[in-house]
VMD Tcl script that builds the backbone (N, CA, C; Angstrom):
set m [mol new atoms 216]
animate dup $m
set s [atomselect $m all]
$s set {name element resname resid chain x y z} {
  {N N UNK 1 A 84.342 -34.483 37.706}
  {CA C UNK 1 A 85.269 -33.756 38.501}
  {C C UNK 1 A 84.498 -32.932 39.527}
  {N N UNK 2 A 84.336 -31.638 39.319}
  {CA C UNK 2 A 83.629 -30.815 40.284}
  {C C UNK 2 A 82.130 -30.872 40.012}
  {N N UNK 3 A 81.352 -30.924 41.092}
  {CA C UNK 3 A 79.914 -30.904 40.951}
  {C C UNK 3 A 79.284 -32.251 40.666}
  {N N UNK 4 A 80.080 -33.274 40.528}
  {CA C UNK 4 A 79.514 -34.600 40.284}
  {C C UNK 4 A 79.178 -35.275 41.601}
  {N N UNK 5 A 78.303 -36.225 41.510}
  {CA C UNK 5 A 77.930 -36.962 42.706}
  {C C UNK 5 A 79.091 -37.805 43.218}
  {N N UNK 6 A 79.084 -38.028 44.520}
  {CA C UNK 6 A 80.106 -38.866 45.127}
  {C C UNK 6 A 79.864 -40.319 44.740}
  {N N UNK 7 A 80.925 -41.062 44.673}
  {CA C UNK 7 A 80.793 -42.492 44.417}
  {C C UNK 7 A 80.064 -43.131 45.597}
  {N N UNK 8 A 79.296 -44.121 45.344}
  {CA C UNK 8 A 78.528 -44.783 46.390}
  {C C UNK 8 A 79.472 -45.429 47.393}
  {N N UNK 9 A 79.235 -45.146 48.671}
  {CA C UNK 9 A 80.089 -45.686 49.714}
  {C C UNK 9 A 79.724 -47.144 49.960}
  {N N UNK 10 A 80.736 -47.955 50.137}
  {CA C UNK 10 A 80.471 -49.353 50.401}
  {C C UNK 10 A 80.120 -49.544 51.869}
  {N N UNK 11 A 79.316 -50.537 52.150}
  {CA C UNK 11 A 78.883 -50.844 53.502}
  {C C UNK 11 A 80.042 -51.457 54.275}
  {N N UNK 12 A 80.379 -50.860 55.411}
  {CA C UNK 12 A 81.443 -51.372 56.261}
  {C C UNK 12 A 80.830 -52.201 57.378}
  {N N UNK 13 A 81.632 -53.081 57.949}
  {CA C UNK 13 A 81.130 -53.923 59.031}
  {C C UNK 13 A 82.055 -53.822 60.237}
  {N N UNK 14 A 81.553 -54.276 61.371}
  {CA C UNK 14 A 82.325 -54.370 62.597}
  {C C UNK 14 A 81.872 -55.619 63.339}
  {N N UNK 15 A 82.668 -56.085 64.276}
  {CA C UNK 15 A 82.367 -57.289 65.039}
  {C C UNK 15 A 81.414 -56.936 66.179}
  {N N UNK 16 A 80.121 -57.171 65.976}
  {CA C UNK 16 A 79.102 -56.786 66.945}
  {C C UNK 16 A 79.168 -57.605 68.233}
  {N N UNK 17 A 79.795 -58.758 68.188}
  {CA C UNK 17 A 79.910 -59.579 69.397}
  {C C UNK 17 A 80.934 -59.004 70.363}
  {N N UNK 18 A 81.968 -58.349 69.834}
  {CA C UNK 18 A 83.050 -57.858 70.676}
  {C C UNK 18 A 83.136 -56.338 70.760}
  {N N UNK 19 A 82.411 -55.625 69.895}
  {CA C UNK 19 A 82.493 -54.170 69.871}
  {C C UNK 19 A 81.101 -53.549 69.909}
  {N N UNK 20 A 81.047 -52.327 70.464}
  {CA C UNK 20 A 79.804 -51.566 70.546}
  {C C UNK 20 A 80.062 -50.203 69.938}
  {N N UNK 21 A 79.195 -49.704 69.032}
  {CA C UNK 21 A 79.402 -48.370 68.461}
  {C C UNK 21 A 79.166 -47.290 69.515}
  {N N UNK 22 A 80.089 -46.324 69.572}
  {CA C UNK 22 A 80.034 -45.271 70.586}
  {C C UNK 22 A 80.409 -43.943 69.951}
  {N N UNK 23 A 79.745 -42.878 70.395}
  {CA C UNK 23 A 80.098 -41.517 70.012}
  {C C UNK 23 A 80.714 -40.881 71.246}
  {N N UNK 24 A 82.031 -40.699 71.222}
  {CA C UNK 24 A 82.746 -40.128 72.365}
  {C C UNK 24 A 82.732 -38.610 72.228}
  {N N UNK 25 A 82.179 -37.934 73.257}
  {CA C UNK 25 A 82.008 -36.486 73.223}
  {C C UNK 25 A 82.839 -35.834 74.321}
  {N N UNK 26 A 83.518 -34.746 73.987}
  {CA C UNK 26 A 84.303 -33.993 74.954}
  {C C UNK 26 A 83.418 -32.932 75.592}
  {N N UNK 27 A 83.470 -32.844 76.897}
  {CA C UNK 27 A 82.695 -31.823 77.607}
  {C C UNK 27 A 83.338 -30.452 77.415}
  {N N UNK 28 A 84.644 -30.404 77.355}
  {CA C UNK 28 A 85.380 -29.132 77.296}
  {C C UNK 28 A 85.176 -28.382 75.984}
  {N N UNK 29 A 85.466 -29.049 74.870}
  {CA C UNK 29 A 85.455 -28.336 73.598}
  {C C UNK 29 A 84.397 -28.825 72.616}
  {N N UNK 30 A 83.600 -29.811 72.971}
  {CA C UNK 30 A 82.521 -30.277 72.115}
  {C C UNK 30 A 82.946 -31.195 70.990}
  {N N UNK 31 A 84.213 -31.600 70.980}
  {CA C UNK 31 A 84.687 -32.501 69.927}
  {C C UNK 31 A 83.987 -33.856 70.047}
  {N N UNK 32 A 83.618 -34.427 68.911}
  {CA C UNK 32 A 82.957 -35.732 68.884}
  {C C UNK 32 A 83.735 -36.672 67.982}
  {N N UNK 33 A 83.942 -37.897 68.467}
  {CA C UNK 33 A 84.652 -38.914 67.705}
  {C C UNK 33 A 83.801 -40.179 67.726}
  {N N UNK 34 A 83.507 -40.695 66.554}
  {CA C UNK 34 A 82.743 -41.933 66.443}
  {C C UNK 34 A 83.723 -43.092 66.340}
  {N N UNK 35 A 83.369 -44.187 66.975}
  {CA C UNK 35 A 84.227 -45.358 66.933}
  {C C UNK 35 A 83.569 -46.538 67.604}
  {N N UNK 36 A 84.401 -47.484 68.011}
  {CA C UNK 36 A 83.888 -48.720 68.580}
  {C C UNK 36 A 84.629 -49.041 69.870}
  {N N UNK 37 A 83.876 -49.458 70.879}
  {CA C UNK 37 A 84.447 -49.782 72.174}
  {C C UNK 37 A 84.457 -51.297 72.340}
  {N N UNK 38 A 85.617 -51.825 72.710}
  {CA C UNK 38 A 85.759 -53.252 72.943}
  {C C UNK 38 A 85.024 -53.606 74.232}
  {N N UNK 39 A 84.124 -54.548 74.175}
  {CA C UNK 39 A 83.316 -54.913 75.336}
  {C C UNK 39 A 84.136 -55.633 76.406}
  {N N UNK 40 A 85.208 -56.304 76.029}
  {CA C UNK 40 A 86.020 -57.044 76.983}
  {C C UNK 40 A 87.037 -56.150 77.692}
  {N N UNK 41 A 87.739 -55.316 76.935}
  {CA C UNK 41 A 88.810 -54.508 77.513}
  {C C UNK 41 A 88.404 -53.070 77.797}
  {N N UNK 42 A 87.351 -52.582 77.160}
  {CA C UNK 42 A 86.923 -51.203 77.328}
  {C C UNK 42 A 87.715 -50.220 76.475}
  {N N UNK 43 A 88.618 -50.719 75.632}
  {CA C UNK 43 A 89.439 -49.865 74.783}
  {C C UNK 43 A 88.587 -49.291 73.650}
  {N N UNK 44 A 88.771 -47.987 73.381}
  {CA C UNK 44 A 88.033 -47.288 72.336}
  {C C UNK 44 A 88.895 -47.185 71.087}
  {N N UNK 45 A 88.331 -47.544 69.948}
  {CA C UNK 45 A 89.034 -47.433 68.668}
  {C C UNK 45 A 88.319 -46.390 67.812}
  {N N UNK 46 A 89.036 -45.334 67.459}
  {CA C UNK 46 A 88.464 -44.246 66.676}
  {C C UNK 46 A 88.225 -44.680 65.236}
  {N N UNK 47 A 87.108 -44.215 64.677}
  {CA C UNK 47 A 86.803 -44.516 63.284}
  {C C UNK 47 A 86.618 -43.244 62.465}
  {N N UNK 48 A 86.042 -42.182 63.079}
  {CA C UNK 48 A 85.789 -40.951 62.329}
  {C C UNK 48 A 85.615 -39.767 63.270}
  {N N UNK 49 A 86.108 -38.604 62.845}
  {CA C UNK 49 A 85.862 -37.359 63.556}
  {C C UNK 49 A 84.523 -36.812 63.070}
  {N N UNK 50 A 83.660 -36.467 64.001}
  {CA C UNK 50 A 82.321 -35.979 63.665}
  {C C UNK 50 A 82.261 -34.483 63.960}
  {N N UNK 51 A 82.051 -33.672 62.903}
  {CA C UNK 51 A 81.998 -32.224 63.064}
  {C C UNK 51 A 80.583 -31.667 62.964}
  {N N UNK 52 A 79.659 -32.451 62.389}
  {CA C UNK 52 A 78.282 -31.978 62.270}
  {C C UNK 52 A 77.340 -33.182 62.136}
  {N N UNK 53 A 76.050 -32.901 62.086}
  {CA C UNK 53 A 75.039 -33.963 62.025}
  {C C UNK 53 A 75.132 -34.776 60.736}
  {N N UNK 54 A 75.523 -34.130 59.665}
  {CA C UNK 54 A 75.633 -34.830 58.378}
  {C C UNK 54 A 76.718 -35.909 58.434}
  {N N UNK 55 A 77.861 -35.576 59.031}
  {CA C UNK 55 A 78.933 -36.560 59.160}
  {C C UNK 55 A 78.521 -37.712 60.059}
  {N N UNK 56 A 77.745 -37.425 61.109}
  {CA C UNK 56 A 77.240 -38.493 61.969}
  {C C UNK 56 A 76.282 -39.395 61.196}
  {N N UNK 57 A 75.414 -38.808 60.407}
  {CA C UNK 57 A 74.481 -39.592 59.597}
  {C C UNK 57 A 75.230 -40.448 58.574}
  {N N UNK 58 A 76.285 -39.898 57.967}
  {CA C UNK 58 A 77.095 -40.659 57.012}
  {C C UNK 58 A 77.780 -41.841 57.690}
  {N N UNK 59 A 78.332 -41.611 58.899}
  {CA C UNK 59 A 78.987 -42.684 59.645}
  {C C UNK 59 A 77.995 -43.804 59.968}
  {N N UNK 60 A 76.812 -43.420 60.433}
  {CA C UNK 60 A 75.809 -44.415 60.792}
  {C C UNK 60 A 75.333 -45.185 59.565}
  {N N UNK 61 A 75.231 -44.508 58.435}
  {CA C UNK 61 A 74.818 -45.184 57.200}
  {C C UNK 61 A 75.896 -46.139 56.711}
  {N N UNK 62 A 77.172 -45.757 56.864}
  {CA C UNK 62 A 78.269 -46.626 56.437}
  {C C UNK 62 A 78.251 -47.968 57.152}
  {N N UNK 63 A 77.958 -47.924 58.450}
  {CA C UNK 63 A 77.981 -49.150 59.249}
  {C C UNK 63 A 76.592 -49.745 59.470}
  {N N UNK 64 A 75.561 -49.150 58.895}
  {CA C UNK 64 A 74.205 -49.669 59.009}
  {C C UNK 64 A 73.649 -49.563 60.420}
  {N N UNK 65 A 73.955 -48.475 61.104}
  {CA C UNK 65 A 73.512 -48.275 62.483}
  {C C UNK 65 A 72.237 -47.445 62.510}
  {N N UNK 66 A 71.361 -47.749 63.451}
  {CA C UNK 66 A 70.174 -46.926 63.633}
  {C C UNK 66 A 70.217 -46.180 64.967}
  {N N UNK 67 A 71.179 -46.555 65.830}
  {CA C UNK 67 A 71.333 -45.913 67.130}
  {C C UNK 67 A 72.798 -45.966 67.536}
  {N N UNK 68 A 73.267 -44.903 68.188}
  {CA C UNK 68 A 74.636 -44.883 68.690}
  {C C UNK 68 A 74.622 -44.209 70.073}
  {N N UNK 69 A 75.301 -44.820 71.037}
  {CA C UNK 69 A 75.349 -44.293 72.396}
  {C C UNK 69 A 76.412 -43.209 72.507}
  {N N UNK 70 A 76.130 -42.188 73.337}
  {CA C UNK 70 A 77.118 -41.146 73.592}
  {C C UNK 70 A 77.833 -41.466 74.901}
  {N N UNK 71 A 79.121 -41.143 74.902}
  {CA C UNK 71 A 79.949 -41.357 76.077}
  {C C UNK 71 A 80.717 -40.074 76.334}
  {N N UNK 72 A 80.708 -39.599 77.569}
  {CA C UNK 72 A 81.384 -38.339 77.914}
  {C C UNK 72 A 82.637 -38.607 78.703}
}
mol reanalyze $m
mol bondsrecalc $m
mol representation Tube
mol addrep $m
């Protein structure tokens, strides 16, 4: 219950041929949203709200990413 380790997160995947991982950052309030941008249409699909570096590291580990581009 309390104080126990979290269950191991399963590895998630995305279509690397059609999507690119992006960290969308707001200039006004500093909000960051991690997600994937469709390379054909340019549409952004949200996957997670990022509030700190730990959440960004968790997101990158979930999808097996070593680099993510920022978009303003």
